[in-house]
All heavy atoms as an XYZ file, in Angstrom:
788
protein
N      -0.736    -17.697    -40.414
C      -1.736    -17.119    -39.627
C      -3.058    -17.899    -39.746
O      -3.212    -18.645    -40.731
C      -1.928    -15.646    -39.871
O      -2.405    -15.524    -41.198
N      -3.881    -17.738    -38.801
C      -5.146    -18.449    -38.871
C      -6.088    -17.937    -39.970
O      -6.465    -16.761    -39.941
C      -5.884    -18.314    -37.486
C      -7.135    -19.122    -37.413
O      -7.712    -19.466    -38.396
N      -7.508    -19.428    -36.169
N      -6.384    -18.745    -40.938
C      -7.132    -18.311    -42.117
C      -8.544    -17.867    -41.751
O      -9.131    -17.089    -42.460
C      -7.286    -19.475    -43.100
C      -6.075    -19.686    -43.950
C      -6.274    -20.772    -44.911
N      -7.507    -20.632    -45.560
C      -7.935    -21.309    -46.610
N      -7.124    -22.212    -47.141
N      -9.119    -21.112    -47.164
N      -9.075    -18.221    -40.618
C     -10.445    -17.817    -40.220
C     -10.467    -16.322    -39.966
O     -11.558    -15.725    -40.092
C     -10.822    -18.558    -38.988
O     -10.715    -19.903    -39.100
N      -9.377    -15.745    -39.622
C      -9.436    -14.300    -39.233
C      -8.621    -13.456    -40.065
O      -7.983    -12.441    -39.655
C      -8.977    -14.229    -37.744
C      -9.893    -14.987    -36.790
C      -9.477    -16.153    -36.248
C     -11.155    -14.463    -36.540
C     -10.380    -16.892    -35.406
C     -12.053    -15.179    -35.707
C     -11.605    -16.401    -35.147
N      -8.572    -13.726    -41.372
C      -7.941    -12.796    -42.330
C      -8.576    -13.062    -43.722
O      -9.437    -13.956    -43.786
C      -6.420    -12.936    -42.376
C      -5.936    -14.320    -42.819
O      -6.355    -14.828    -43.794
N      -5.056    -14.894    -42.015
N      -8.236    -12.303    -44.717
C      -8.947    -12.488    -45.968
C      -8.581    -13.750    -46.694
O      -9.258    -14.057    -47.718
C      -8.807    -11.253    -46.793
C      -7.570    -11.097    -47.594
N      -7.515    -10.337    -48.735
C      -6.288    -11.613    -47.442
C      -6.310    -10.404    -49.241
N      -5.512    -11.148    -48.468
N      -7.688    -14.522    -46.274
C      -7.377    -15.808    -46.957
C      -8.464    -16.813    -46.703
O      -8.527    -17.856    -47.393
C      -6.059    -16.375    -46.513
C      -4.918    -15.434    -46.898
C      -4.039    -14.812    -46.033
C      -4.609    -14.936    -48.212
N      -3.209    -13.983    -46.730
C      -3.534    -14.015    -48.075
C      -5.117    -15.127    -49.461
C      -2.982    -13.365    -49.151
C      -4.620    -14.502    -50.552
C      -3.522    -13.592    -50.384
N      -9.433    -16.539    -45.874
C     -10.591    -17.429    -45.722
C     -11.387    -17.473    -47.002
O     -12.165    -18.392    -47.199
C     -11.465    -17.020    -44.544
C     -12.183    -15.719    -44.692
C     -12.890    -15.297    -43.371
N     -13.521    -14.084    -43.466
C     -12.975    -12.839    -43.360
N     -11.704    -12.762    -43.232
N     -13.646    -11.797    -43.415
N     -11.148    -16.527    -47.898
C     -11.756    -16.451    -49.247
C     -10.909    -16.985    -50.255
O     -11.162    -16.806    -51.493
C     -12.224    -15.056    -49.585
C     -13.145    -14.368    -48.563
C     -12.733    -13.261    -47.854
C     -14.398    -14.906    -48.318
C     -13.564    -12.728    -46.897
C     -15.276    -14.305    -47.415
C     -14.813    -13.224    -46.702
O     -15.667    -12.637    -45.787
N      -9.838    -17.706    -49.968
C      -8.871    -18.161    -50.966
C      -9.458    -18.884    -52.143
O      -9.061    -18.648    -53.251
C      -7.790    -18.992    -50.350
C      -6.670    -19.407    -51.297
C      -5.611    -20.233    -50.665
O      -5.711    -20.633    -49.468
N      -4.609    -20.569    -51.391
N     -10.469    -19.697    -51.886
C     -11.097    -20.441    -52.926
C     -11.802    -19.527    -53.984
O     -11.957    -19.931    -55.125
C     -12.173    -21.416    -52.364
C     -11.546    -22.520    -51.540
C     -11.194    -22.092    -50.157
O     -11.688    -21.049    -49.626
O     -10.314    -22.777    -49.520
N     -12.045    -18.313    -53.597
C     -12.744    -17.360    -54.514
C     -11.769    -16.430    -55.181
O     -12.150    -15.644    -56.068
C     -13.776    -16.532    -53.724
C     -14.863    -17.324    -53.041
C     -15.689    -16.423    -52.166
C     -15.718    -18.097    -54.041
N     -10.503    -16.452    -54.695
C      -9.526    -15.541    -55.236
C      -8.785    -16.116    -56.444
O      -8.658    -17.336    -56.525
C      -8.490    -15.146    -54.130
C      -9.120    -14.361    -52.957
C      -8.102    -14.255    -51.825
C      -9.665    -13.044    -53.367
N      -8.251    -15.287    -57.333
C      -7.586    -15.786    -58.563
C      -6.133    -16.208    -58.366
O      -5.281    -15.817    -59.041
C      -7.714    -14.590    -59.493
C      -7.641    -13.395    -58.607
C      -8.392    -13.793    -57.368
N      -5.972    -17.024    -57.304
C      -4.640    -17.575    -57.038
C      -4.655    -19.102    -56.905
O      -5.748    -19.678    -56.578
C      -4.056    -16.981    -55.732
C      -4.935    -17.164    -54.552
C      -3.699    -15.467    -55.958
C      -4.363    -16.783    -53.235
N      -3.611    -19.711    -57.176
C      -3.563    -21.178    -57.133
C      -3.777    -21.636    -55.674
O      -3.276    -21.087    -54.716
C      -2.133    -21.600    -57.599
O      -1.975    -22.997    -57.266
N      -4.499    -22.714    -55.509
C      -4.733    -23.258    -54.147
C      -3.440    -23.796    -53.555
O      -3.369    -24.021    -52.358
C      -5.761    -24.340    -54.331
C      -5.755    -24.692    -55.787
C      -5.253    -23.474    -56.510
N      -2.436    -24.008    -54.377
C      -1.140    -24.553    -53.917
C      -0.137    -23.531    -53.460
O       0.910    -23.831    -52.959
C      -0.507    -25.453    -55.019
C      -1.454    -26.551    -55.454
O      -2.210    -27.144    -54.595
O      -1.455    -26.899    -56.638
N      -0.475    -22.230    -53.679
C       0.487    -21.207    -53.409
C       0.609    -21.039    -51.873
O      -0.307    -21.168    -51.101
C       0.013    -19.766    -53.997
C       1.158    -18.799    -54.035
C      -1.184    -19.298    -53.310
C       1.909    -18.764    -55.297
N       1.866    -20.826    -51.423
C       2.135    -20.563    -50.032
C       1.691    -19.223    -49.653
O       2.101    -18.201    -50.182
C       3.663    -20.799    -49.725
C       4.022    -20.464    -48.376
N       3.670    -21.305    -47.310
C       4.670    -19.398    -47.780
C       4.129    -20.770    -46.172
N       4.743    -19.625    -46.456
N       0.765    -19.155    -48.650
C       0.301    -17.872    -48.235
C       1.239    -17.080    -47.330
O       1.935    -17.746    -46.507
C      -1.054    -18.039    -47.445
C      -2.193    -18.662    -48.262
C      -3.407    -18.900    -47.343
C      -2.538    -17.868    -49.447
N       1.338    -15.784    -47.481
C       2.266    -15.016    -46.645
C       1.791    -15.076    -45.169
O       0.635    -15.268    -44.876
C       2.134    -13.610    -47.200
C       0.895    -13.519    -47.949
C       0.563    -14.892    -48.385
N       2.750    -14.812    -44.256
C       2.432    -14.904    -42.844
C       1.716    -13.664    -42.319
O       1.246    -13.595    -41.224
C       3.779    -15.057    -42.070
C       4.668    -13.846    -42.145
N       5.454    -13.616    -43.313
C       4.882    -12.836    -41.304
C       6.136    -12.478    -43.105
N       5.801    -12.001    -41.907
N       1.582    -12.599    -43.157
C       0.988    -11.395    -42.710
C      -0.475    -11.542    -42.591
O      -1.161    -12.183    -43.343
C       1.328    -10.237    -43.730
C       2.761     -9.925    -43.916
C       2.943     -8.860    -45.009
C       3.362     -9.464    -42.556
N      -1.030    -10.825    -41.593
C      -2.500    -10.837    -41.325
C      -3.108     -9.635    -42.138
O      -2.904     -8.554    -41.762
C      -2.733    -10.655    -39.850
C      -4.177    -10.688    -39.491
N      -4.752    -11.813    -38.991
C      -5.136     -9.715    -39.527
C      -6.015    -11.557    -38.740
N      -6.279    -10.287    -39.083
N      -3.809    -10.008    -43.205
C      -4.452     -9.026    -44.029
C      -5.941     -9.186    -43.938
O      -6.481    -10.275    -44.036
C      -4.010     -9.161    -45.534
C      -4.743     -8.142    -46.404
C      -2.488     -9.014    -45.687
N      -6.638     -8.035    -43.722
C      -8.059     -8.147    -43.609
C      -8.571     -8.458    -42.238
O      -7.811     -8.532    -41.275
N      -9.933     -8.718    -42.219
C     -10.604     -8.965    -40.951
C     -10.361     -7.840    -39.955
O     -10.189     -8.097    -38.782
C     -10.199    -10.333    -40.377
C     -11.222    -10.913    -39.438
C     -11.090    -11.027    -38.144
C     -12.500    -11.498    -39.769
N     -12.223    -11.596    -37.586
C     -13.033    -11.958    -38.597
C     -13.183    -11.664    -40.933
C     -14.308    -12.533    -38.523
C     -14.393    -12.285    -40.890
C     -14.984    -12.707    -39.682
N     -10.275     -6.617    -40.446
C     -10.046     -5.512    -39.617
C     -11.400     -5.073    -38.956
O     -12.454     -5.348    -39.503
C      -9.466     -4.304    -40.405
O     -10.346     -4.011    -41.491
C      -8.076     -4.666    -40.905
N     -11.320     -4.463    -37.816
C     -12.583     -4.147    -37.068
C     -13.402     -3.076    -37.739
O     -12.858     -2.180    -38.417
C     -12.117     -3.732    -35.685
C     -10.714     -3.307    -35.907
C     -10.144     -4.092    -37.053
N     -14.703     -3.121    -37.437
C     -15.653     -2.089    -37.858
C     -16.216     -1.508    -36.586
O     -16.665     -2.228    -35.672
C     -16.786     -2.681    -38.681
C     -17.835     -1.645    -39.063
C     -16.229     -3.282    -39.976
N     -16.269     -0.180    -36.488
C     -16.772      0.490    -35.327
C     -17.964      1.296    -35.601
O     -18.086      1.972    -36.684
C     -15.757      1.434    -34.773
C     -14.453      0.751    -34.331
C     -13.324      0.830    -35.122
C     -14.410      0.029    -33.130
C     -12.108      0.136    -34.760
C     -13.209     -0.616    -32.733
C     -12.107     -0.514    -33.548
O     -10.953     -1.168    -33.192
N     -18.949      1.220    -34.726
C     -20.137      2.132    -34.779
C     -19.738      3.473    -34.245
O     -19.161      3.531    -33.169
C     -21.290      1.480    -33.948
C     -22.574      2.176    -34.112
O     -22.703      3.028    -34.981
O     -23.511      1.853    -33.341
N     -20.051      4.507    -34.992
C     -19.635      5.836    -34.608
C     -20.836      6.739    -34.475
O     -21.184      7.548    -35.338
C     -18.665      6.483    -35.636
C     -17.539      5.491    -36.031
C     -18.093      7.805    -35.147
C     -16.584      5.193    -34.935
N     -21.650      6.590    -33.355
C     -22.905      7.272    -33.239
C     -22.868      8.814    -33.126
O     -23.685      9.510    -33.719
C     -23.559      6.690    -32.001
C     -22.400      6.069    -31.255
C     -21.378      5.694    -32.226
N     -21.832      9.325    -32.448
C     -21.780     10.793    -32.329
C     -21.456     11.476    -33.642
O     -22.080     12.505    -33.991
C     -20.712     11.208    -31.288
C     -21.138     10.855    -29.884
C     -20.216     11.435    -28.800
N     -18.869     11.498    -29.337
C     -17.811     11.769    -28.557
N     -17.983     12.011    -27.289
N     -16.611     11.840    -29.043
N     -20.544     10.876    -34.437
C     -20.256     11.450    -35.720
C     -21.428     11.299    -36.682
O     -21.749     12.193    -37.436
C     -19.014     10.877    -36.335
C     -18.550     11.386    -37.678
C     -18.361     12.885    -37.618
C     -17.226     10.671    -38.160
N     -22.138     10.134    -36.558
C     -23.314      9.925    -37.373
C     -24.341     11.059    -37.086
O     -24.884     11.625    -38.030
C     -23.952      8.560    -37.084
N     -24.571     11.342    -35.819
C     -25.525     12.341    -35.429
C     -25.054     13.717    -35.907
O     -25.919     14.448    -36.501
C     -25.646     12.422    -33.916
C     -26.724     13.383    -33.418
C     -26.850     13.326    -31.941
C     -27.957     14.308    -31.493
N     -28.124     14.298    -30.067
N     -23.794     14.031    -35.858
C     -23.267     15.333    -36.310
C     -23.413     15.488    -37.804
O     -23.616     16.534    -38.321
C     -21.796     15.475    -35.911
N     -23.335     14.365    -38.549
C     -23.467     14.369    -40.012
C     -24.919     14.250    -40.429
O     -25.198     14.356    -41.645
C     -22.624     13.240    -40.629
C     -21.089     13.340    -40.434
C     -20.442     12.088    -40.962
C     -20.594     14.600    -41.157
N     -25.795     13.972    -39.498
C     -27.201     13.847    -39.832
C     -27.573     12.549    -40.512
O     -28.526     12.471    -41.290
N     -26.802     11.526    -40.226
C     -27.119     10.157    -40.724
C     -27.562      9.222    -39.566
O     -27.146      9.447    -38.443
C     -25.950      9.540    -41.517
C     -25.620     10.365    -42.752
C     -24.751      9.354    -40.647
N     -28.369      8.276    -39.880
C     -28.901      7.395    -38.864
C     -27.815      6.465    -38.220
O     -27.823      6.380    -37.015
C     -30.021      6.510    -39.476
C     -30.810      5.748    -38.494
C     -31.990      5.133    -39.129
N     -31.891      5.113    -40.599
C     -32.319      4.166    -41.359
N     -32.983      3.150    -40.893
N     -32.178      4.233    -42.675
N     -26.909      5.996    -39.073
C     -25.882      5.076    -38.563
C     -24.624      5.247    -39.410
O     -24.714      5.462    -40.608
C     -26.366      3.601    -38.678
C     -25.440      2.648    -38.038
C     -26.123      1.361    -37.815
C     -25.346      0.399    -36.965
N     -25.453      0.542    -35.541
N     -23.470      5.223    -38.736
C     -22.211      5.382    -39.453
C     -21.261      4.345    -38.879
O     -21.080      4.181    -37.679
C     -21.592      6.791    -39.184
C     -20.277      7.041    -39.843
C     -20.407      7.010    -41.340
C     -19.763      8.362    -39.381
N     -20.664      3.553    -39.782
C     -19.676      2.537    -39.409
C     -18.352      2.912    -39.981
O     -18.256      3.391    -41.136
C     -20.120      1.147    -39.924
C     -21.473      0.672    -39.445
C     -21.814     -0.640    -40.132
C     -21.462      0.452    -37.944
N     -17.302      2.697    -39.235
C     -15.969      2.987    -39.634
C     -15.103      1.740    -39.629
O     -15.037      1.084    -38.641
C     -15.332      4.040    -38.714
C     -13.885      4.420    -38.963
C     -13.808      5.295    -40.210
C     -13.313      5.140    -37.775
N     -14.495      1.420    -40.751
C     -13.654      0.268    -40.861
C     -12.198      0.679    -40.655
O     -11.726      1.573    -41.291
C     -13.743     -0.408    -42.273
C     -12.954     -1.675    -42.383
C     -13.810     -2.717    -43.085
C     -13.073     -4.007    -43.200
N     -13.125     -4.833    -42.071
N     -11.530      0.027    -39.699
C     -10.164      0.396    -39.304
C      -9.127     -0.463    -40.134
O      -8.540     -1.366    -39.652
C     -10.008      0.164    -37.875
C      -8.609      0.588    -37.301
O      -7.829      1.175    -38.160
O      -8.323      0.408    -36.131
N      -8.924     -0.062    -41.389
C      -7.959     -0.753    -42.185
C      -6.505     -0.367    -41.849
O      -5.568     -0.858    -42.407
C      -8.209     -0.517    -43.657
C      -9.192     -1.528    -44.228
O      -9.464     -2.517    -43.522
O      -9.672     -1.373    -45.350
N      -6.375      0.552    -40.909
C      -5.010      0.854    -40.385
C      -4.400     -0.318    -39.635
O      -3.200     -0.305    -39.312
N      -5.182     -1.361    -39.424
C      -4.694     -2.582    -38.764
C      -4.083     -3.535    -39.752
O      -3.470     -4.582    -39.328
C      -5.819     -3.297    -38.035
C      -6.537     -2.471    -37.101
C      -6.075     -2.668    -35.679
N      -6.848     -1.910    -34.759
C      -7.546     -2.406    -33.779
N      -7.571     -3.705    -33.551
N      -8.226     -1.620    -32.920
N      -4.140     -3.273    -41.068
C      -3.475     -4.099    -42.050
C      -1.964     -3.913    -41.988
O      -1.501     -2.882    -41.387
C      -3.958     -3.732    -43.482
C      -5.293     -4.416    -43.772
O      -5.470     -5.559    -43.433
N      -6.154     -3.700    -44.380
N      -1.140     -4.839    -42.564
C       0.307     -4.748    -42.361
C       0.943     -3.436    -42.733
O       1.866     -3.039    -42.065
C       0.776     -5.873    -43.283
C      -0.306     -6.842    -43.387
C      -1.619     -5.995    -43.272
N       0.481     -2.766    -43.766
C       1.068     -1.508    -44.155
C       0.142     -0.311    -43.860
O       0.324      0.726    -44.443
C       1.508     -1.480    -45.655
O       0.390     -1.435    -46.490
C       2.417     -2.687    -46.001
N      -0.811     -0.547    -43.038
C      -1.831      0.447    -42.622
C      -2.698      0.949    -43.755
O      -3.088      2.072    -43.772
C      -1.127      1.647    -41.957
C      -0.349      1.245    -40.765
O      -0.758      0.378    -40.001
N       0.835      1.862    -40.541
N      -2.967      0.081    -44.732
C      -3.706      0.497    -45.914
C      -4.731     -0.521    -46.346
O      -4.475     -1.748    -46.251
C      -2.742      0.737    -47.054
O      -3.386      1.027    -48.250
N      -5.868     -0.017    -46.805
C      -6.850     -0.900    -47.407
C      -6.327     -1.560    -48.690
O      -6.813     -2.562    -49.156
C      -8.192     -0.204    -47.702
C      -8.115      0.807    -48.872
C      -8.547      0.379    -50.125
C      -7.561      2.059    -48.722
C      -8.520      1.236    -51.217
C      -7.505      2.954    -49.782
C      -8.001      2.521    -51.043
N      -5.239     -1.007    -49.270
C      -4.634     -1.519    -50.462
C      -4.002     -2.950    -50.246
O      -3.732     -3.622    -51.199
C      -3.533     -0.605    -51.016
C      -4.106      0.823    -51.334
C      -4.584      0.890    -52.728
C      -4.943      2.314    -53.100
N      -5.310      2.503    -54.450
N      -3.778     -3.286    -49.016
C      -3.121     -4.592    -48.707
C      -3.896     -5.752    -49.229
O      -3.300     -6.825    -49.605
C      -2.866     -4.692    -47.223
C      -1.747     -3.817    -46.730
O      -1.044     -3.191    -47.557
O      -1.510     -3.744    -45.488
N      -5.220     -5.697    -49.226
C      -5.979     -6.805    -49.747
C      -5.646     -7.102    -51.211
O      -5.306     -8.169    -51.617
C      -7.498     -6.501    -49.561
C      -7.974     -6.592    -48.131
C      -9.429     -6.254    -48.052
N      -9.884     -6.286    -46.711
C      -9.775     -5.233    -45.891
N      -9.294     -4.111    -46.313
N     -10.202     -5.313    -44.632
N      -5.711     -6.078    -52.092
C      -5.410     -6.250    -53.470
C      -3.921     -6.517    -53.672
O      -3.527     -7.410    -54.492
C      -5.821     -5.010    -54.254
N      -3.054     -5.847    -52.951
C      -1.625     -6.065    -53.125
C      -1.244     -7.500    -52.803
O      -0.416     -8.074    -53.421
C      -0.849     -5.093    -52.222
O      -1.022     -3.787    -52.677
N      -1.845     -8.060    -51.763
C      -1.492     -9.450    -51.349
C      -1.806    -10.440    -52.481
O      -1.053    -11.302    -52.753
C      -2.202     -9.791    -50.007
O      -3.558     -9.864    -50.183
N      -2.952    -10.227    -53.091
C      -3.374    -11.055    -54.221
C      -2.392    -10.869    -55.414
O      -1.941    -11.848    -56.030
C      -4.779    -10.891    -54.584
C      -5.155    -11.703    -55.839
C      -5.745    -11.273    -53.420
N      -2.110     -9.658    -55.712
C      -1.170     -9.293    -56.803
C       0.181     -9.864    -56.648
O       0.793    -10.440    -57.550
N       0.724     -9.779    -55.382
C       2.052    -10.319    -55.091
C       2.016    -11.839    -55.234
O       2.975    -12.412    -55.855
C       2.547     -9.866    -53.680
C       3.680    -10.733    -53.226
C       2.853     -8.358    -53.682
N       1.015    -12.497    -54.748
C       0.945    -13.939    -54.885
C       0.777    -14.395    -56.306
O       1.339    -15.368    -56.739
C      -0.201    -14.526    -54.036
C       0.026    -14.428    -52.520
C      -1.127    -15.140    -51.841
C       1.342    -15.147    -52.136
N       0.041    -13.582    -57.104
C      -0.073    -13.882    -58.549
C       1.230    -13.755    -59.244
O       1.610    -14.585    -60.064
C      -1.163    -12.947    -59.179
C      -1.718    -13.514    -60.408
C      -2.495    -14.780    -60.141
C      -3.022    -15.386    -61.379
N      -3.614    -16.701    -61.193
N       2.068    -12.716    -58.844
C       3.400    -12.601    -59.478
C       4.269    -13.814    -59.125
O       4.977    -14.345    -59.974
C       4.025    -11.292    -58.928
N       4.213    -14.276    -57.898
C       4.919    -15.416    -57.486
C       4.523    -16.676    -58.298
O       5.304    -17.512    -58.762
C       4.788    -15.683    -55.984
C       5.615    -14.535    -55.238
C       5.338    -17.026    -55.545
C       5.323    -14.533    -53.761
N       3.118    -16.830    -58.413
C       2.571    -17.946    -59.113
C       3.089    -17.931    -60.578
O       3.344    -19.016    -61.122
C       1.075    -17.817    -59.104
C       0.364    -18.978    -59.644
C      -1.174    -18.854    -59.578
O      -1.685    -18.200    -58.569
O      -1.908    -19.236    -60.507
N       3.252    -16.796    -61.153
C       3.715    -16.707    -62.543
C       5.257    -16.852    -62.653
O       5.806    -16.825    -63.748
C       3.298    -15.394    -63.212
C       1.848    -15.318    -63.629
C       1.136    -14.140    -63.446
C       1.225    -16.425    -64.199
C      -0.145    -14.073    -63.876
C      -0.118    -16.315    -64.539
C      -0.835    -15.150    -64.358
N       5.945    -16.918    -61.526
C       7.405    -17.137    -61.510
C       8.199    -15.863    -61.533
O       9.405    -15.900    -61.748
N       7.553    -14.694    -61.292
C       8.337    -13.494    -61.247
C       9.030    -13.309    -59.954
O       8.567    -13.784    -58.864
C       7.400    -12.255    -61.451
C       6.725    -12.295    -62.831
C       5.352    -12.247    -62.909
C       7.427    -12.363    -63.976
C       4.690    -12.246    -64.102
C       6.834    -12.353    -65.206
C       5.420    -12.344    -65.291
N      10.162    -12.639    -59.913
C      10.840    -12.390    -58.634
C      10.960    -10.916    -58.308
O      11.576    -10.526    -57.328
C      12.234    -13.030    -58.621
C      13.157    -12.426    -59.695
O      12.793    -11.443    -60.361
N      14.325    -12.970    -59.851
N      10.355    -10.047    -59.172
C      10.377     -8.618    -58.979
C       9.000     -8.055    -59.248
O       8.295     -8.562    -60.173
C      11.389     -7.940    -59.906
O      12.662     -8.493    -59.724
C      11.483     -6.461    -59.696
N       8.632     -7.074    -58.460
C       7.329     -6.399    -58.747
C       7.519     -4.883    -58.777
O       8.372     -4.339    -58.095
C       6.304     -6.836    -57.714
C       4.876     -6.515    -58.158
C       6.570     -6.222    -56.329
C       3.808     -7.296    -57.450
N       6.805     -4.212    -59.630
C       6.916     -2.742    -59.765
C       5.555     -2.204    -59.989
O       4.628     -2.893    -60.466
C       7.823     -2.403    -60.906
N       5.352     -0.912    -59.627
C       4.117     -0.274    -59.897
C       4.295      1.271    -59.998
O       5.303      1.787    -59.546
C       3.063     -0.572    -58.811
S       3.345      0.346    -57.302
N       3.278      1.910    -60.564
C       3.253      3.373    -60.580
C       2.221      3.735    -59.529
O       1.106      3.306    -59.571
C       2.840      3.913    -61.961
N       2.663      4.581    -58.571
C       1.773      4.956    -57.480
C       2.124      6.280    -56.857
O       3.318      6.632    -56.886
C       1.820      3.848    -56.409
O       1.186      4.292    -55.212
N       1.146      6.956    -56.317
C       1.484      8.157    -55.574
C       1.613      7.939    -54.073
O       1.820      8.862    -53.342
C       0.327      9.212    -55.744
O      -0.873      8.659    -55.375
C       0.295      9.669    -57.214
N       1.586      6.675    -53.662
C       1.760      6.437    -52.234
C       1.313      5.099    -51.701
O       2.099      4.173    -51.579
N       0.014      4.918    -51.381
C      -0.468      3.791    -50.682
C      -0.249      2.485    -51.408
O       0.090      1.463    -50.833
C      -1.960      3.921    -50.337
C      -2.203      4.891    -49.249
O      -1.317      5.173    -48.446
N      -3.424      5.429    -49.167
N      -0.503      2.472    -52.699
C      -0.373      1.247    -53.491
C       1.159      0.817    -53.454
O       1.430     -0.389    -53.309
C      -0.840      1.376    -54.876
N       2.042      1.745    -53.628
C       3.459      1.418    -53.661
C       3.962      0.919    -52.266
O       4.672     -0.068    -52.263
C       4.299      2.657    -54.091
N       3.558      1.599    -51.256
C       3.986      1.130    -49.923
C       3.399     -0.236    -49.576
O       4.051     -1.056    -48.951
C       3.638      2.185    -48.801
O       2.271      2.322    -48.736
N       2.176     -0.462    -50.003
C       1.550     -1.745    -49.793
C       2.260     -2.866    -50.560
O       2.563     -3.879    -49.974
C       0.015     -1.664    -50.165
O      -0.542     -2.914    -49.976
N       2.480     -2.641    -51.830
C       3.168     -3.634    -52.620
C       4.627     -3.881    -52.098
O       5.102     -5.009    -52.099
C       3.279     -3.216    -54.094
C       2.014     -3.493    -54.896
C       2.090     -2.808    -56.261
C       1.766     -4.984    -54.992
N       5.267     -2.858    -51.658
C       6.646     -2.943    -51.076
C       6.595     -3.825    -49.814
O       7.432     -4.744    -49.684
C       7.260     -1.611    -50.774
N       5.696     -3.564    -48.949
C       5.576     -4.343    -47.736
C       5.266     -5.817    -47.943
O       5.877     -6.696    -47.422
N       4.263     -6.026    -48.824
C       3.908     -7.430    -49.115
C       4.940     -8.152    -49.922
O       5.177     -9.338    -49.730
C       2.530     -7.410    -49.710
C       1.441     -7.023    -48.720
C       0.202     -6.470    -49.405
C       1.082     -8.178    -47.805
N       5.595     -7.439    -50.799
C       6.681     -8.065    -51.555
C       7.805     -8.447    -50.649
O       8.377     -9.529    -50.791
C       7.179     -7.094    -52.674
O       6.234     -6.891    -53.631
N       8.187     -7.503    -49.737
C       9.272     -7.859    -48.810
C       8.910     -9.101    -47.936
O       9.764     -9.899    -47.669
C       9.568     -6.628    -47.941
N       7.673     -9.164    -47.547
C       7.238    -10.311    -46.669
C       7.306    -11.584    -47.437
O       7.450    -12.687    -46.752
C       5.811    -10.004    -46.183
N       7.189    -11.600    -48.723
C       7.228    -12.834    -49.525
C       8.557    -13.087    -50.225
O       8.753    -14.136    -50.822
C       6.135    -12.837    -50.566
O       6.298    -11.735    -51.466
C       4.750    -12.752    -49.959
N       9.459    -12.163    -50.086
C      10.780    -12.313    -50.683
C      10.973    -11.779    -52.097
O      11.972    -11.973    -52.726
N       9.930    -11.070    -52.624
C      10.048    -10.490    -53.933
C      10.886     -9.200    -53.850
O      10.894     -8.508    -52.883
C       8.702    -10.059    -54.477
C       7.791    -11.135    -55.052
C       6.491    -10.609    -55.545
C       8.473    -11.974    -56.140
N      11.619     -8.907    -54.961
C      12.357     -7.666    -55.027
C      11.397     -6.598    -55.435
O      10.412     -6.814    -56.165
C      13.470     -7.749    -56.080
C      14.512     -8.790    -55.780
C      15.523     -8.866    -56.926
C      16.422    -10.051    -56.710
N      17.211    -10.318    -57.921
N      11.677     -5.331    -54.927
C      10.834     -4.220    -55.292
C      11.663     -3.170    -55.970
O      12.813     -3.055    -55.898
C      10.165     -3.637    -54.071
C      11.115     -3.324    -52.958
C       9.097     -4.548    -53.505
C      10.580     -2.563    -51.767
């Protein structure tokens, strides 16, 4: 995917090897919406809502999971596991499947 429009545009700042093959999934660069009616109802001047439901597994956890999965690959692991009550596990499962890791 085009690095300009996902979080891999920050690859140089992330703790992953510059030689690692990036997954094809579009993670990050999700839209932010101005929500004036809700802001008014809540009594705040401005309210912005970030739509992370546009990430591959519909979760803000995809940003961290994508880096974790690539780090596992960089270390030579072929399996990834986690303890989670939901979003982290589904995010790791989706990103692991996209890169070929076992879950």
